[in-house]
C-alpha positions, 0 to 999 in steps of 0.5 A: 591513390594506388600510384601515390601509395606506390610512390610513397612506399618506394621512396620512403622505404629507402630512408626509413623502415617499411613500418615507418613509411606505413605510419607516415603514409597514414598521417598524410591527407588523401592517403590516410589509413586507407593508403597506409593499409594498402602500402602495408599489404604491398610491403608484406607487413603483417596486418597485426603490425600494420593496423595499429601503425595505421590507426595511430598515424591516422588519429594523430592529426585529428585533434589538431584539425578539430581544435585549431583549423578554423583559427589557422584558416582565419589567419591564412585567409587574411594573406594574399598568398593563401586566401584563394587556397583556403577558400577552395579548401573550405568550399570543397569540405562544405560541398561534402558536408550534407550527410554530416549536417543531416545525420551529425554523428552517424553521418560523420562516422560514415563519411570517415569510414566509407572509403570514397574519394574525398572522404576520410578522417582529415576531411571529416575533421575539417567538416566537423570543425567548420560546422562547429560540431561538438568536439566530443561528438565529432571525436567519437564519430571520427574514431568510429569512422576510423575503426569502420575504415580499418575493417573495410580496408583490411578486407580490401588490402589483405583480402582482395589486393593481397590475393592479387599481389601474392 
């Protein structure tokens, strides 16, 4: 992830402000808020500026995923070009769904909030949508997970990494 963050930070920063780059990084699957805060720390953006940018950037795609991804996947699976990709994405998301199935709200919140590979708001929203978790419950759990991820990644990005880089 660090390599991706460096690449996006260096390449986006040429065209837009460092803050804009952090915002966009926070919207990208896999990188999300975790990558955004790490990039902000590396770009020496204050946590007070970075946290709102990252949280908002990470939240923006979530309602669209929760509301529309099943319909989009259904249409895309009918095409030869995307069928295999969509099946793989669904299978990957469902392999990670055990804790969400078992604990619903708390499982989804922890799934989104604890920064492990393959977790985060994008995958959490995909899993919640595929499992047909109530949209209000899943939205609140994902938002709570984003808050948890923000706290964890603030400590990592501005504490641990910040002290190593500065």
